[in-house]
N, C-alpha and C positions, 0 to 999 in steps of 0.2 A: 504494500500500500504506500502511495506517495505521501510524503510529509506535507504539512499545510502551513503556510505563512500568512499572517495578517499584516497588511500594510495600511496604516492610516493615511488619509490624503492621497490615495493612489489613482485618482482619475486624471491627473495631468502632471506636467513637470517632472521633477525628480521622482515622485512617488510612482508615476506611470512607468518610468524607466526601471525603477527598482522591481516593480511587479513583473515586467518583461524579463529582466535578468534572472529573477528567481524561477520563473517558468523555464527559462533556458537551462537552469541548473537541475530541473526535474521536479520542482515543487508545484503543488497545487496552491492557488493564491486566492485570498479574500482581500478585497480592497474596500476602503470606506470613502465616502464622499460627503460633502456638506449639503449641497443643493443641486448640483448638476448631474442628474441621473443619466441623462442622454450620453454625456461624455464617459461616465463610469461604465455604462453598458457597452460602449465601444471598446473599452479596455478589456472587459470580460470576454467579448467576442474575439478579440485579438489573442488573449491567453488561451481560449478554447481552440483557436486555430492552430496553436502549437501542440495540441494534443493533451491538454491538461484541464482539470476541473477548475472552475473559477466562479466567484460570486461577488456582487457589490452590495454594500449595506450603507444606509444613511447613518451618519454620526456627526454631531457637532462636538468636537473635543473641548470647546470652551464651556460646555454645560455639564459639569461633573455629575449633576443630579440625574442625568439621563443614562449614566453608564450601567446601572444595574439592569435596566430594561434592555439595553444593548446586548449585554452578556446573555440574557435570556433568549433574545432573538438569535444571537450567534449560535447558541447551542442547538437551536432548531435548524439553522442553516447547515451546521456541521453534520447533523444527523441526516437531513434529507438530500443534501447535495454531495457531501463528501464521505458519507457512511462512516463517520467517526464521531467521537465526543470530545476531542482535544485538538488544539493547535500545537505546532512545534516551535514556531518562531513568531515573534512580535516585532514589528518595525514601527517605532514611534516617529513618523515622518510629518504628519499634518502640521502646517504652520502658515503664518502670514508674516509680512514685513511691514513695519511702520517706521518711516524715516522722520526723526525729529531730534533736534539738539537736546542735550541734557536740560538746558535752561528752559526749553519750551515744551518738554514732554508733559502731557496732561495726565492726571490721575486715571482718567478713562482709558487713555492709550496704554498706560502702564498695566492696568488691570486686564485689558484685552490680551496683551502679550503674555502676562503671567498665567492667565486662565488657559490659554492654548498651549504655550510652550513649556510650562513648568507644572502648574497644578493639574492640568488635564492629563499630561503624560504620566505624572506621579500616580494619580488615582485610577486612571484607566488601567495601567499596568497592575496596580494592586487588585482591582476587581477581576482581572483576567488570570491571576495566579492559579485559581482552581482548575482552569481549563487549559493551562500551559503544561505540556508534557515535561516530566523530569528528563534531563538530558537535552533539553531544547535550548533556545537562546533568545535574547532580547538585543535589538540594535536601536539605540537612541541616536538622534541626529542633533549635532551641534553646528558650529560655524567657525570659520577661520577668524572671525571677529572676536572670538573669545581669547585668541592669542595676540593678535595685533589690533590696534584701535583705528577706527575710521569715524570721524565726527558724524553724528546723526543716528547712531545705533546703540546708545548707552543702555537703554532699557532692554532692547532685543538681545544684545550680547550678554547682558547680566543674567537673563533667563537661561541662556545657553550655558553660561558658566555654572549656574546652579545644576543644570542637567549633567554636566561633566562630573561634578561632585557626587550627585545622586547615583550615577553609573557605577562608581567605585563601591558605594554602599550596597547597591543591589547585587553586584558581583560577589561581595563578601557574604551577604546574608542569604543569597540564593544558591551559593556554591554547594551547600549540603545536598541540594536537589540536582546537582551537576548541570545547573542552568548557567550558561555563559552570558555575560552582559558587557557589551562594548558600545562605544560611541564614535560615530563618523562625523568629521568636521569638514564640510565642503568649503572650498575657496569660492571665488567669483565664478558663477556658472551662467551660461546663456539659457535662461528660461524667462517666463513671464513674472517671476518673483520680483517684488518691489516695483511693479509696473514695467518690467522688462528692461530696466535701465542698462544692465550689462549687455544684453542682447541687441538692443535697439539704438543705444547711444554710441556712435562710432568713436567719438573722442574718449569716452569713458572706457570702452572696450580696449582701445589701443593703449591707453595709459596702464590699465591693469595688466595687459599682456606684457608690457615693458617691465613690469615689476614682478614678473613670474619667471622662475628659472627656466621652465620649459617653453617660454616664449609665446604663450597664448592663454586665454581664459578657458575655463572648463566647459565641457558639454555634459548633458545629463548622463550619457553612457559612461563617463568617467567615474560617476558616483555609484550607479546601479550595480555595476559588476563587483565593486568592493563590498557593498551590502550583501550581495548574493554569496560572496566568498565567506562572509561571517556567518551566514545561515547555511553552512555546509560542514561536512566532516573534515574538509581541508583546514578548517579553523578550530579543530577540536581542542587545542591547547592554548587558545587565545581568549583571555577574559580580562575585564577591568582596564581595557586599553582605549585610549583616545587615538584614533587614526585620522590624521589630517590628509585630505585628498584635495590638494590645491595646486599641484604642479610646482610647488616650491615658491609660494607667494610671500613676498615681503620677508625674505630670509637674508 
């Protein structure tokens, strides 16, 4: 029986690529989406075309009060679509970007980022522990901005820094169940994240490429394959690690 991975925010961008890469590794995949079911269904069809089982489920990771109902619905989907009652891997990918200077960040913006990037990932993972197989894995998503600083991302990067610390605690506390927990920190990537600034602003793209050892900004496929590696037996002895995938940005 194929193993099952759950990717939050898997209907577009990095999450979509992660789902594809996981399928290419031989996994069945469940993705979540916030509101765009049409795009999520396209990803499911793509994954199924690769010969794997797939499903899409609605989830707003900013609303922790919905997680218990989500887990109940997940158990039903696992039973009917995948003929199992557990997942093997969880990828906490869902996220948004808000660009605001430290001085101008509002409490509403702060709370939005915290609820999605830290509180949401914290408590969703907690709620999913009973359906996560022993010997499985969790992959959290951080950012290169937790290592280097770029004005306008103080709150966003702070939440990701919190996730990096949480990752080590999860690895320590879940190690008795042989669950591996790692965190991937992408550099600048050409997606629609943050309004597509890296992809669509030629001047910004060129500047970031000039500050990257490998001479270009990242593409979604640069990230998805690393996540898929961590969700495989190839990474069976890797846990509590922060893996930056930035092409050597700002080194």
